[in-house]
NUDRENFI-812607 format. One record per residue (C-alpha): residue in three letters; y, x, z; residue number from 1. Coordinates in Angstrom, 3 decimals, padded with zeros to 6 digits. Example, Ala and Ser with C-alpha at 12.3 -4.5 7.8 and 13.67 -1.06 7.14 Angstrom:
+--------+----------+----------+----------+-----+
| residu |        y |        x |        z | num |
+--------+----------+----------+----------+-----+
|    ALA | -004.500 |  012.300 |  007.800 |   1 |
|    SER | -001.060 |  013.670 |  007.140 |   2 |
+--------+----------+----------+----------+-----+
END
This chain:
+--------+----------+----------+----------+-----+
| residu |        y |        x |        z | num |
+--------+----------+----------+----------+-----+
|    MET | -020.828 | -015.448 | -009.774 |   1 |
|    LYS | -017.669 | -014.740 | -007.782 |   2 |
|    THR | -019.278 | -016.104 | -004.593 |   3 |
|    LEU | -022.373 | -013.960 | -005.182 |   4 |
|    SER | -020.305 | -010.790 | -005.615 |   5 |
|    VAL | -018.411 | -011.475 | -002.371 |   6 |
|    THR | -021.688 | -012.104 | -000.528 |   7 |
|    VAL | -023.221 | -008.904 | -001.882 |   8 |
|    GLY | -020.105 | -007.021 | -000.793 |   9 |
|    VAL | -020.383 | -008.322 |  002.775 |  10 |
|    ILE | -024.113 | -007.526 |  002.929 |  11 |
|    LEU | -023.422 | -004.028 |  001.608 |  12 |
|    ALA | -020.757 | -003.490 |  004.256 |  13 |
|    LEU | -023.076 | -004.665 |  007.038 |  14 |
|    ILE | -025.958 | -002.516 |  005.844 |  15 |
|    CYS | -023.770 |  000.561 |  005.534 |  16 |
|    ALA | -022.323 | -000.076 |  009.010 |  17 |
|    GLU | -025.800 |  000.199 |  010.547 |  18 |
|    GLY | -026.338 |  003.712 |  011.767 |  19 |
|    ARG | -022.930 |  004.942 |  010.620 |  20 |
|    ALA | -021.160 |  007.041 |  013.190 |  21 |
|    ASP | -017.835 |  005.812 |  014.500 |  22 |
|    THR | -015.234 |  006.512 |  011.791 |  23 |
|    VAL | -012.917 |  008.347 |  014.175 |  24 |
|    ASP | -015.720 |  010.696 |  015.204 |  25 |
|    SER | -016.825 |  011.129 |  011.585 |  26 |
|    VAL | -013.315 |  012.086 |  010.459 |  27 |
|    LYS | -012.938 |  014.583 |  013.311 |  28 |
|    LYS | -016.346 |  016.130 |  012.668 |  29 |
|    ARG | -015.725 |  016.328 |  008.911 |  30 |
|    GLY | -012.263 |  017.779 |  009.401 |  31 |
|    TYR | -010.484 |  015.632 |  006.832 |  32 |
|    LEU | -009.685 |  012.001 |  006.005 |  33 |
|    LYS | -011.107 |  010.269 |  002.926 |  34 |
|    CYS | -008.340 |  008.064 |  001.531 |  35 |
|    GLY | -008.717 |  005.608 | -001.355 |  36 |
|    VAL | -005.599 |  005.377 | -003.532 |  37 |
|    SER | -004.585 |  004.067 | -006.966 |  38 |
|    GLN | -005.200 |  005.984 | -010.169 |  39 |
|    GLY | -001.484 |  006.553 | -010.523 |  40 |
|    LEU |  001.299 |  004.177 | -009.496 |  41 |
|    PRO |  004.679 |  005.920 | -009.079 |  42 |
|    GLY |  006.165 |  005.399 | -005.656 |  43 |
|    PHE |  002.842 |  004.363 | -004.131 |  44 |
|    SER |  000.193 |  006.916 | -005.065 |  45 |
|    THR |  000.306 |  009.365 | -007.930 |  46 |
|    ALA | -000.609 |  013.024 | -008.455 |  47 |
|    ASP |  001.610 |  015.658 | -010.053 |  48 |
|    LYS |  000.433 |  018.281 | -012.557 |  49 |
|    GLU | -000.755 |  020.527 | -009.735 |  50 |
|    GLY | -002.832 |  017.711 | -008.251 |  51 |
|    HIS | -000.557 |  017.082 | -005.268 |  52 |
|    TRP | -000.506 |  013.395 | -004.311 |  53 |
|    MET |  002.667 |  011.556 | -003.328 |  54 |
|    GLY |  003.826 |  008.001 | -002.639 |  55 |
|    ILE |  004.192 |  005.568 |  000.249 |  56 |
|    ASP |  000.438 |  004.807 |  000.353 |  57 |
|    VAL | -000.298 |  008.533 |  000.287 |  58 |
|    ASP |  002.153 |  009.150 |  003.126 |  59 |
|    LEU |  000.342 |  006.602 |  005.281 |  60 |
|    CYS | -002.877 |  008.589 |  004.856 |  61 |
|    ARG | -001.013 |  011.790 |  005.651 |  62 |
|    ALA |  000.298 |  010.114 |  008.809 |  63 |
|    ILE | -003.225 |  009.058 |  009.858 |  64 |
|    ALA | -004.427 |  012.633 |  009.362 |  65 |
|    ALA | -001.511 |  013.929 |  011.439 |  66 |
|    ALA | -002.374 |  011.491 |  014.245 |  67 |
|    VAL | -006.132 |  012.126 |  014.301 |  68 |
|    LEU | -006.512 |  015.706 |  013.050 |  69 |
|    GLY | -003.124 |  017.169 |  013.884 |  70 |
|    ASP | -002.410 |  018.135 |  010.275 |  71 |
|    GLN | -001.000 |  015.805 |  007.617 |  72 |
|    SER | -002.520 |  017.904 |  004.822 |  73 |
|    LYS | -006.144 |  017.262 |  005.815 |  74 |
|    VAL | -006.748 |  014.413 |  003.380 |  75 |
|    LYS | -009.030 |  014.010 |  000.359 |  76 |
|    TYR | -007.726 |  011.412 | -002.082 |  77 |
|    THR | -010.070 |  009.274 | -004.173 |  78 |
|    PRO | -008.347 |  007.470 | -007.087 |  79 |
|    LEU | -009.857 |  004.010 | -007.546 |  80 |
|    THR | -009.506 |  001.143 | -010.007 |  81 |
|    ALA | -008.734 | -002.307 | -008.628 |  82 |
|    LYS | -012.343 | -003.269 | -009.349 |  83 |
|    GLU | -013.813 | -000.258 | -007.492 |  84 |
|    ARG | -011.612 | -000.196 | -004.405 |  85 |
|    PHE | -013.435 | -002.641 | -002.115 |  86 |
|    THR | -016.923 | -001.311 | -002.858 |  87 |
|    ALA | -015.696 |  002.213 | -002.115 |  88 |
|    LEU | -014.502 |  001.080 |  001.317 |  89 |
|    GLN | -017.542 | -001.086 |  002.076 |  90 |
|    SER | -019.977 |  001.693 |  001.160 |  91 |
|    GLY | -018.263 |  004.374 |  003.247 |  92 |
|    GLU | -017.123 |  006.427 |  000.268 |  93 |
|    ILE | -013.640 |  006.309 |  001.801 |  94 |
|    ASP | -012.419 |  005.928 |  005.402 |  95 |
|    VAL | -009.342 |  003.860 |  004.603 |  96 |
|    LEU | -008.080 |  002.002 |  001.545 |  97 |
|    SER | -004.378 |  002.639 |  001.030 |  98 |
|    ARG | -003.912 |  001.356 | -002.504 |  99 |
|    ASN | -001.191 | -001.302 | -003.052 | 100 |
|    THR | -003.661 | -004.030 | -002.059 | 101 |
|    SER | -002.574 | -007.594 | -001.242 | 102 |
|    TYR | -003.557 | -008.917 |  002.184 | 103 |
|    THR | -005.228 | -012.309 |  001.524 | 104 |
|    LEU | -007.461 | -014.665 |  003.498 | 105 |
|    GLN | -010.471 | -014.244 |  001.210 | 106 |
|    ARG | -010.311 | -010.466 |  001.289 | 107 |
|    ASP | -009.745 | -010.269 |  005.034 | 108 |
|    ALA | -012.379 | -012.848 |  005.996 | 109 |
|    SER | -015.198 | -012.586 |  003.467 | 110 |
|    MET | -015.399 | -009.082 |  002.009 | 111 |
|    GLY | -016.424 | -006.995 |  004.989 | 112 |
|    ILE | -012.972 | -005.441 |  005.384 | 113 |
|    ASP | -010.066 | -005.809 |  007.811 | 114 |
|    PHE | -006.415 | -005.305 |  006.935 | 115 |
|    ALA | -004.414 | -003.166 |  009.342 | 116 |
|    GLY | -000.868 | -004.355 |  008.701 | 117 |
|    VAL |  001.654 | -004.574 |  005.873 | 118 |
|    ILE |  003.299 | -001.448 |  004.517 | 119 |
|    TYR |  005.237 | -003.157 |  001.712 | 120 |
|    TYR |  006.248 | -006.807 |  001.202 | 121 |
|    ASP |  006.115 | -007.612 | -002.476 | 122 |
|    GLY |  005.888 | -010.473 | -004.942 | 123 |
|    GLN |  004.390 | -010.800 | -008.402 | 124 |
|    GLY |  006.712 | -010.909 | -011.376 | 125 |
|    PHE |  006.976 | -010.263 | -015.115 | 126 |
|    MET |  008.357 | -007.456 | -017.260 | 127 |
|    VAL |  009.465 | -008.075 | -020.850 | 128 |
|    HIS |  011.069 | -006.172 | -023.696 | 129 |
|    LYS |  014.805 | -006.900 | -023.896 | 130 |
|    LYS |  014.509 | -007.730 | -027.606 | 131 |
|    LEU |  012.379 | -010.741 | -026.662 | 132 |
|    GLY |  015.574 | -012.383 | -025.418 | 133 |
|    VAL |  013.921 | -013.742 | -022.276 | 134 |
|    THR |  015.873 | -013.753 | -019.020 | 135 |
|    SER |  013.665 | -016.031 | -016.926 | 136 |
|    ALA |  009.919 | -016.464 | -016.428 | 137 |
|    GLY |  010.345 | -020.130 | -017.346 | 138 |
|    GLN |  011.063 | -019.050 | -020.924 | 139 |
|    LEU |  007.628 | -017.442 | -021.397 | 140 |
|    ILE |  006.243 | -020.341 | -023.436 | 141 |
|    ASN |  002.970 | -019.608 | -025.299 | 142 |
|    ALA |  003.407 | -015.988 | -024.274 | 143 |
|    SER |  000.636 | -013.414 | -024.120 | 144 |
|    ILE |  000.492 | -011.706 | -020.712 | 145 |
|    CYS | -001.091 | -008.293 | -020.065 | 146 |
|    ILE | -002.723 | -007.982 | -016.615 | 147 |
|    ASN | -005.082 | -005.805 | -014.580 | 148 |
|    LEU | -008.562 | -007.203 | -013.836 | 149 |
|    GLY | -009.846 | -007.295 | -010.249 | 150 |
|    THR | -006.503 | -008.233 | -008.708 | 151 |
|    THR | -004.794 | -011.397 | -007.462 | 152 |
|    THR | -002.593 | -011.259 | -010.562 | 153 |
|    GLU | -004.738 | -013.525 | -012.753 | 154 |
|    LEU | -004.829 | -016.415 | -010.256 | 155 |
|    ASN | -001.091 | -016.161 | -009.580 | 156 |
|    VAL | -000.292 | -016.293 | -013.314 | 157 |
|    ALA | -002.609 | -019.284 | -013.755 | 158 |
|    ASP | -001.012 | -021.115 | -010.804 | 159 |
|    TYR |  002.506 | -020.423 | -012.052 | 160 |
|    PHE |  001.984 | -021.622 | -015.627 | 161 |
|    ARG | -000.138 | -024.587 | -014.539 | 162 |
|    THR |  002.553 | -025.702 | -012.082 | 163 |
|    ASN |  005.164 | -025.460 | -014.826 | 164 |
|    ASN |  002.870 | -027.030 | -017.462 | 165 |
|    VAL |  003.320 | -024.073 | -019.834 | 166 |
|    LYS |  000.656 | -022.644 | -022.159 | 167 |
|    TYR | -000.047 | -018.905 | -022.127 | 168 |
|    LYS | -002.670 | -016.321 | -023.095 | 169 |
|    LEU | -004.103 | -013.550 | -020.921 | 170 |
|    VAL | -004.835 | -010.050 | -022.229 | 171 |
|    THR | -006.890 | -008.239 | -019.585 | 172 |
|    PHE | -007.767 | -004.601 | -018.885 | 173 |
|    GLU | -009.730 | -002.862 | -016.129 | 174 |
|    LYS | -007.304 |  000.030 | -015.590 | 175 |
|    ASN | -003.598 | -000.243 | -014.915 | 176 |
|    ASP | -002.733 |  002.518 | -017.398 | 177 |
|    GLU | -004.517 |  000.477 | -020.083 | 178 |
|    VAL | -002.300 | -002.498 | -019.231 | 179 |
|    VAL |  000.828 | -000.351 | -019.521 | 180 |
|    ALA | -000.292 |  001.197 | -022.816 | 181 |
|    ALA | -001.118 | -002.202 | -024.315 | 182 |
|    TYR |  002.196 | -003.673 | -023.267 | 183 |
|    ASP |  004.110 | -000.657 | -024.562 | 184 |
|    ALA |  002.260 | -000.953 | -027.883 | 185 |
|    GLY |  003.361 | -004.580 | -028.251 | 186 |
|    ARG | -000.072 | -006.146 | -027.760 | 187 |
|    CYS |  001.428 | -008.725 | -025.408 | 188 |
|    ASP |  004.798 | -010.373 | -024.819 | 189 |
|    ALA |  004.953 | -009.646 | -021.110 | 190 |
|    MET |  003.259 | -007.677 | -018.386 | 191 |
|    SER |  002.618 | -009.179 | -014.948 | 192 |
|    SER |  002.008 | -007.395 | -011.663 | 193 |
|    ASP |  003.678 | -006.894 | -008.296 | 194 |
|    GLN |  007.381 | -006.310 | -008.926 | 195 |
|    SER |  007.242 | -002.899 | -007.266 | 196 |
|    GLY |  004.437 | -001.974 | -009.646 | 197 |
|    LEU |  006.459 | -003.188 | -012.619 | 198 |
|    TYR |  009.380 | -000.961 | -011.645 | 199 |
|    ALA |  006.931 |  001.937 | -011.321 | 200 |
|    ASP |  005.167 |  001.186 | -014.601 | 201 |
|    ARG |  008.486 |  000.899 | -016.433 | 202 |
|    THR |  008.999 |  004.625 | -015.842 | 203 |
|    LYS |  005.844 |  005.272 | -017.910 | 204 |
|    LEU |  007.079 |  003.432 | -021.024 | 205 |
|    LYS |  008.365 |  005.213 | -024.127 | 206 |
|    ASN |  011.842 |  003.711 | -023.657 | 207 |
|    PRO |  012.124 |  002.373 | -020.093 | 208 |
|    SER |  015.687 |  001.119 | -020.559 | 209 |
|    ASP |  014.499 | -001.281 | -023.274 | 210 |
|    HIS |  012.582 | -003.340 | -020.714 | 211 |
|    ILE |  013.628 | -005.622 | -017.852 | 212 |
|    VAL |  011.850 | -006.987 | -014.801 | 213 |
|    LEU |  012.552 | -010.730 | -014.635 | 214 |
|    PRO |  014.087 | -011.958 | -011.356 | 215 |
|    GLU |  011.449 | -014.501 | -010.303 | 216 |
|    LYS |  008.779 | -013.709 | -007.736 | 217 |
|    ILE |  005.856 | -016.079 | -008.306 | 218 |
|    SER |  003.783 | -015.130 | -005.256 | 219 |
|    LYS |  003.711 | -013.467 | -001.869 | 220 |
|    GLU |  002.079 | -010.039 | -002.058 | 221 |
|    PRO |  001.956 | -008.322 |  001.341 | 222 |
|    LEU |  000.495 | -004.899 |  000.554 | 223 |
|    GLY | -001.350 | -003.015 |  003.250 | 224 |
|    PRO | -004.135 | -000.632 |  004.255 | 225 |
|    ALA | -007.674 | -001.816 |  004.963 | 226 |
|    VAL | -010.655 | -000.550 |  006.947 | 227 |
|    ARG | -014.246 | -001.743 |  007.263 | 228 |
|    HIS | -014.811 | -004.960 |  009.210 | 229 |
|    GLY | -015.841 | -004.349 |  012.808 | 230 |
|    ASP | -014.498 | -000.788 |  012.822 | 231 |
|    ASN | -012.119 | -001.744 |  015.605 | 232 |
|    ARG | -011.154 |  001.612 |  017.082 | 233 |
|    TRP | -010.416 |  003.027 |  013.640 | 234 |
|    GLY | -008.506 | -000.120 |  012.684 | 235 |
|    ASP | -006.329 |  000.247 |  015.792 | 236 |
|    ILE | -005.475 |  003.837 |  014.857 | 237 |
|    VAL | -004.534 |  002.931 |  011.264 | 238 |
|    ARG | -002.490 | -000.068 |  012.462 | 239 |
|    TRP | -000.583 |  001.863 |  015.120 | 240 |
|    THR |  000.026 |  004.747 |  012.742 | 241 |
|    LEU |  001.939 |  002.311 |  010.539 | 242 |
|    TYR |  003.702 |  000.819 |  013.577 | 243 |
|    THR |  004.690 |  004.327 |  014.675 | 244 |
|    MET |  006.510 |  004.864 |  011.392 | 245 |
|    LEU |  008.323 |  001.523 |  011.780 | 246 |
|    GLU |  009.168 |  002.080 |  015.444 | 247 |
|    GLY |  010.391 |  005.568 |  014.617 | 248 |
|    GLU |  012.913 |  004.150 |  012.173 | 249 |
|    GLU |  014.093 |  001.515 |  014.648 | 250 |
|    LEU |  014.587 |  004.153 |  017.347 | 251 |
|    GLY |  016.184 |  006.619 |  014.932 | 252 |
|    VAL |  013.422 |  009.192 |  015.421 | 253 |
|    GLY |  012.099 |  011.035 |  012.378 | 254 |
|    ALA |  011.314 |  014.303 |  010.687 | 255 |
|    VAL |  014.966 |  015.313 |  010.313 | 256 |
|    ASN |  015.873 |  015.077 |  013.994 | 257 |
|    MET |  012.660 |  015.486 |  015.996 | 258 |
|    ASN |  013.833 |  018.574 |  017.891 | 259 |
|    GLU |  016.958 |  016.717 |  018.995 | 260 |
|    MET |  014.992 |  013.600 |  019.989 | 261 |
|    LEU |  012.716 |  015.649 |  022.260 | 262 |
|    LYS |  015.775 |  016.112 |  024.485 | 263 |
|    SER |  016.510 |  012.369 |  024.716 | 264 |
|    ASP |  016.534 |  010.610 |  028.086 | 265 |
|    LYS |  015.884 |  007.150 |  026.581 | 266 |
|    PRO |  012.550 |  005.774 |  027.860 | 267 |
|    ALA |  011.486 |  004.253 |  024.506 | 268 |
|    ILE |  012.074 |  007.534 |  022.680 | 269 |
|    ARG |  010.366 |  009.592 |  025.371 | 270 |
|    ARG |  007.309 |  007.321 |  025.156 | 271 |
|    ILE |  006.946 |  007.530 |  021.391 | 272 |
|    VAL |  007.263 |  011.327 |  021.312 | 273 |
|    GLY |  004.653 |  011.640 |  024.055 | 274 |
|    LEU |  006.832 |  012.877 |  026.917 | 275 |
|    GLU |  006.101 |  009.827 |  029.096 | 276 |
|    GLY |  003.307 |  007.300 |  029.395 | 277 |
|    GLU | -000.249 |  007.315 |  028.038 | 278 |
|    LEU |  000.044 |  005.522 |  024.703 | 279 |
|    GLY | -002.206 |  008.003 |  022.932 | 280 |
|    LYS | -004.950 |  007.606 |  025.545 | 281 |
|    ASN | -005.228 |  003.892 |  024.716 | 282 |
|    LEU | -006.144 |  004.833 |  021.127 | 283 |
|    GLY | -008.414 |  007.710 |  022.060 | 284 |
|    LEU | -005.773 |  010.163 |  020.832 | 285 |
|    ASP | -003.696 |  012.800 |  022.599 | 286 |
|    PRO | -000.138 |  012.112 |  023.849 | 287 |
|    ASP |  001.519 |  013.784 |  020.839 | 288 |
|    PHE | -000.085 |  011.671 |  018.086 | 289 |
|    ALA |  003.095 |  009.697 |  017.296 | 290 |
|    ARG |  005.281 |  012.803 |  017.501 | 291 |
|    ARG |  003.112 |  014.475 |  014.847 | 292 |
|    ILE |  003.321 |  011.431 |  012.560 | 293 |
|    LEU |  007.110 |  011.331 |  012.732 | 294 |
|    ALA |  007.643 |  015.101 |  012.586 | 295 |
|    GLN |  005.187 |  015.871 |  009.774 | 296 |
|    VAL |  005.523 |  012.735 |  007.613 | 297 |
|    GLY |  008.634 |  010.882 |  008.790 | 298 |
|    ASN |  009.544 |  007.392 |  009.894 | 299 |
|    TYR |  009.259 |  004.372 |  007.594 | 300 |
|    GLY |  012.862 |  004.623 |  006.410 | 301 |
|    GLU |  012.435 |  008.271 |  005.431 | 302 |
|    VAL |  009.146 |  007.540 |  003.661 | 303 |
|    PHE |  010.582 |  004.530 |  001.804 | 304 |
|    GLU |  013.701 |  006.381 |  000.700 | 305 |
|    ARG |  011.953 |  009.361 | -000.870 | 306 |
|    ASN |  009.212 |  007.339 | -002.576 | 307 |
|    LEU |  010.815 |  004.022 | -003.528 | 308 |
|    GLY |  014.476 |  004.025 | -002.560 | 309 |
|    GLN |  017.678 |  005.437 | -003.957 | 310 |
|    SER |  016.406 |  009.024 | -003.732 | 311 |
|    SER |  013.476 |  008.148 | -005.994 | 312 |
|    PRO |  013.282 |  007.348 | -009.727 | 313 |
|    LEU |  012.450 |  003.710 | -008.876 | 314 |
|    LYS |  015.623 |  003.042 | -006.838 | 315 |
|    ILE |  014.245 | -000.130 | -005.233 | 316 |
|    GLU |  016.473 | -001.864 | -002.676 | 317 |
|    ARG |  015.021 | -002.290 |  000.819 | 318 |
|    GLY |  015.344 | -006.101 |  000.677 | 319 |
|    MET |  012.382 | -007.703 |  002.488 | 320 |
|    ASN |  011.217 | -004.225 |  003.448 | 321 |
|    ALA |  014.159 | -003.569 |  005.725 | 322 |
|    LEU |  013.564 | -003.714 |  009.469 | 323 |
|    TRP |  013.749 | -007.082 |  011.243 | 324 |
|    ASN |  017.120 | -006.191 |  012.811 | 325 |
|    LYS |  018.577 | -005.452 |  009.371 | 326 |
|    GLY |  017.564 | -008.642 |  007.595 | 327 |
|    GLY |  014.040 | -007.585 |  006.605 | 328 |
|    LEU |  010.494 | -008.507 |  007.590 | 329 |
|    HIS |  009.221 | -005.271 |  009.113 | 330 |
|    TYR |  008.562 | -005.414 |  012.830 | 331 |
|    ALA |  006.545 | -002.946 |  014.921 | 332 |
|    MET |  004.643 | -004.355 |  017.881 | 333 |
|    PRO |  005.992 | -003.106 |  021.244 | 334 |
|    PHE |  005.072 |  000.454 |  022.234 | 335 |
|    ARG |  004.120 | -000.225 |  025.840 | 336 |
+--------+----------+----------+----------+-----+
END
């Protein structure tokens, strides 16, 4: 049944691709970007009471809009469950999926989608109530685990407990908020998801300080945006939008100092702000595309800090998500 659903997804993507105008042209003609996000994951994509979306995944969509349309506000957000997200992209309901989605071989090669980089390096973990007395995932013997259907979470949990020869029980839900509510109500001993998601979900609990995220990471979860397979020009724009944010941080160019940076005589800075070279032309964009991204949305460091870092309620350390020259994994391809 799983193979059939993947095959149907690929066929759907191919059928929808026939006759569809180039995504870049469609976005420009429409006047706004259609961005698929989560239904509410603090730090990544969530809406406030006024309906304003925020989060690192949201900021990527804002950056794409700034690059292509000149205005970071020209985005329509579509909240999607984990189960809905790929169909929404395959069918053309959205232009880009920016929804804390793990970049895996199966998804990249057999679902009619292409990933366009990694915005956040993560790993799956467990959250438990402090009163359980558990300090390590290895102590979750015969535990009931709440998870979200339609994600890589279930397989990772199965692999972990099978490897350690430990019995467990899954309690599954289609929506993430249902997982959180069930865990908070005591319907399971632990909750498993990407560690970043666990930190975000902990803020939703009745008494967040009563819960701890266990230290172990049981998987690699590189989270990134995705576009439709074969949509190469659009994929390049999404990819280099993300790289612009990373390169901006490495060069020290961002929203807070753009006016100053426009006076710089450093070749790398002058190229990224559009004063020299033809980098935009290679993407079918104007010379100022990267300048708009960095001025309107900010570089990766600025985006991380306000959404996930010490200036946010989550207060997540940069860790693996620091730049390559500061002990992390993030690395923008050369801007030349």
